[in-house]
N, C-alpha and C positions, 0 to 999 in steps of 0.2 A: 655195179650195184645190182642186188637182187631184191625184187619186191614180190612178196608172197601175198596172195589175196584169197581169203576164204569166200566162197559163194555167198550171195544174199540169202536171207531166210527162205527155206524151202517149205513145201507143204508138210514134209515129215518133221522138220524142226518145229513148226507151229503145232502139229498134232502130237508131238512127243513120241514119235515112232522111229524105229531104226531104219534108216534108208539104206545105209551101206552102199552097194553098187546098183541099187534100183534107180531107174531114171525118173526122178520126181521133179516137178516144175517149181519155180520160185512162186512165192505168194505175192500179192500186191504190195505187202510191206517189204518183202525182199527186193522187189523192183525199185521201190522208193529208196531203200537203203543204198542200192547201187547208184542211183541218180544223185544221191547227196554227197558222194565222195568226189570232191573236186581236186584233191591232191594230185591225182594222176594226170590231170590236164597239163601239168607243168613239166612232164618228163617226156623225153624222146626215147623210145625203147628200140633196141637193136633186135630183140627177139621177144615174141609172145608165145608162151606155152600155156596150154589148158588141158584139163581133164576132158575126156570125151563125154562126160555125163552132162545132161541138159542144163542142170542148175549152174554149172561152171561156164558152159558155153553162153548161156543167157547173161550171166554176170559180166563176162568179158564183152559181149555185144553192147550191153548198156553202158559200161564204164569207158570203153575205148574203141568201140566198133566204128565210130565216125572217122577216127584217125587211122585205124589199122584194120583193114578189111579181113574178113574171115579166111580168105584164101592165102593170107600171109602167116596165119597162126600155125603152130605145131601142136596138133591135137594128139594126145597120147593116153593110152590105157594105163600106162605106168603111173599116171598122176591121179588115178581113181581113188576114191575113199576105200578104206579097209572093208573087206567083205564081211558082212554080218551073218553069212551062211543061213542057217535055218531061222535065225532071228529077224532077218530083213522083213520089213513091212509090219512088224509086231510092235505094239505099244510097250513102252518101257514099264509102265505101271503093271501090265499083265505079266511081263517077264519077272518083275520083282515079286509078284504073288506066287508065281510058279516055281521059282528057283529059291534054293536056300540062300540067305543073305551073303554068306561067304562065297558061294558059287557065282552069284550075280556080280559081286564086287571083283572077283578074280578075273573074269573075262572082260569086265568093263575097265578095270584099273590096273591090270598087270600087262607089262610089255610083251610077255612071252606066252600068254594064254589067249586062246581064240574061241569064239563062239562055235558051236557044233557046225562043221563043214564050212567054217569061215576062216578068216585070217587073224593072226596075232599082229601086233605092231612090228614085231621082228620080221614077220613075213612081208609086211609093207616095206620095211627097210631093205629087204633083199631084192625087191623089184625096183624101188625108188632110187636108191643110191647109185647103182650101176647106170641107170638111165641118166641121172644128173651128171655123173662122171664123164659120160660120153657126149652129152648134149648141152648141158647147162654150165658146168664148172669151167670148161675151156673158154666159153664166152666171157665169163666173169674174169678169168685170168688175163684176157685181152683188154680188160677195162670196159667191156660193153655193159649196157644196162638191159637187164632181163626181167620180165614179169611172168609170174606163174599164177594162174587161176586154178585153185584146187580145193581141198577139203581139210577140215580141222585136224584129223588124225595124221594126214600126210604132212601138214605144216608142223605139227608137233615133232614128228620123226625128223624132218629136214632141219628144223631149228636145232633140235638136240644134236644132230650130227655136226652141223656147222659150228656150233658153240662148244662141242666136245662135252656135252652134258651126259650124265649117265641116264639110264632108262627110267629110273624112279623120278628124276627131275623133269625130263622132257614130257612125261605123261601128265604132269601136273599143270602144264602150260594151258592157260585159258585162251582159246582162239575165237574171236568174235566174228560174226557174220559181216561180210562186206567191209572188212577192215584191212588196209594194207599193213604189212609187216616188212620193215626195211632191214636189209642186211648189207653192210658195207664191209668189204674185205675180200681177200683172196682165199681160195680153198686150198 
């Protein structure tokens, strides 16, 4: 089984700014969200993977750190959020004012478009799927239970891949903070 967990609310989520690959901490609400998830206490994981960004590391520490010490985790850059390029750290409201509505929507809601000097979701797929094929999927094929702490866009891409969704479907998935998403099945 595979469990995907988006990090708890971060400061950029609360402030409605694009974090991308910036290292932003969880808010007190985000920490509270992580402590309220009890589902994970009933699972024994064979492998713990996490993005190397602070918000994911802190989410994992709060949710499972007592049972699985950090030195047993596989921390990977490949699990990072999509790069927002020049838009990272900027308020979404400012970007909406500065960009034509069509341009804003294009990089925000198109699988193949990227912010300036950033990544498209297709770019995320190109780094994520090979990493999972080498490290995660073989464990799943052996019947092992795996958990990944990562980001909304990464989860959209991975769920889309696992379920054979096309890009227009996967980008519409709503991925909530500090919520486990369960996938059962072989890759």
